[in-house]
C-alpha positions, 0 to 999 in steps of 0.5 A, spaced: 445 459 536 445 454 531 445 447 534 448 444 527 454 447 528 458 445 534 459 450 540 454 455 536 459 458 531 466 458 527 472 457 532 476 463 535 470 468 534 471 469 527 465 470 523 463 465 518 466 466 511 460 468 506 465 469 500 471 467 498 476 464 503 484 464 503 488 458 503 488 457 510 480 458 510 480 466 512 475 470 509 478 474 503 478 482 505 472 486 502 474 492 497 472 497 502 476 495 507 482 494 502 481 501 499 480 504 506 487 501 508 490 504 502 487 511 504 490 510 511 497 508 508 497 514 503 495 519 509 501 516 513 506 516 507 504 523 505 504 526 512 511 523 512 513 525 505 511 532 505 515 533 512 521 531 509 520 535 503 518 541 507 525 539 511 529 539 505 526 546 502 528 549 509 535 546 509 536 549 502 533 556 504 538 556 509 544 553 505 543 558 499 546 565 499 541 571 500 542 573 493 540 567 490 534 566 495 532 574 493 533 573 486 526 574 482 527 567 479 526 560 482 533 557 485 535 551 481 536 547 488 528 548 488 527 546 481 531 539 483 527 538 489 521 538 485 524 533 480 526 529 487 519 529 490 516 527 483 520 521 482 522 519 489 515 519 492 513 512 488 520 509 489 519 510 497 512 508 496 514 502 493 520 501 498 515 501 504 510 497 501 515 492 499 518 492 506 512 492 510 509 486 506 515 482 506 516 483 514 509 483 517 504 481 511 501 488 512 502 496 512 500 500 517 493 501 514 492 493 513 494 492 520 489 497 523 483 494 519 486 487 521 488 485 514 494 481 511 497 479 505 498 472 504 501 467 499 496 464 495 500 457 495 501 456 502 497 462 506 504 464 509 507 471 508 509 473 501 516 472 499 521 478 498 520 477 491 512 476 491 512 483 496 517 487 491 513 485 485 506 486 488 509 493 490 512 495 484 505 493 480 502 497 485 506 504 486 511 504 480 506 506 475 506 513 478 512 514 475 508 515 469 504 522 468 497 521 467 497 514 464 501 511 470 496 514 475 490 511 471 493 504 471 493 505 479 486 507 479 484 501 475 488 496 479 486 499 486 478 498 483 480 491 480 478 487 486 471 489 485 470 484 478 475 479 481 472 473 483 477 472 489 477 479 490 484 480 488 487 486 485 492 486 479 498 486 483 495 481 487 494 476 481 501 478 478 505 476 485 501 470 487 498 474 493 491 475 496 489 480 502 485 476 507 481 478 514 485 476 520 486 477 527 493 480 530 
């Protein structure tokens, strides 16, 4: 207990901020927590996404006549399913990220780790436009094979060299990820 600090420590049992702070004084999230939150979100998303793809494949198999299903070449419906999977994945990630951040300021992974996205201007929830732009820069590059994925990896690592631990998508949207209590 430090006698120079009233009541022995910071209010509400929060650890004292040792690094950059958000607009309302919350500590800014460290990169490992942000990365873990993204991994949790990706695992949840991929579980749901693969479930939907498997469901679509089963429905297509049930609707196609047996002579098409037993043909030596791949049915065109499955080719279409591959393209839908490739293009809709990043779009659905963008949509989910946008809606979660605009409504609650966090995705499931962030909530599990007590992280929240806030607007740099006032510390409140990001606006719908901020959340949409943030999600677009984070997920839509995935539509570009190779270069888009490379951009996403560098963007995810960018808080490592930013003084306020902001990723490129945070800088562009005017947001910040902070540690918080729900």
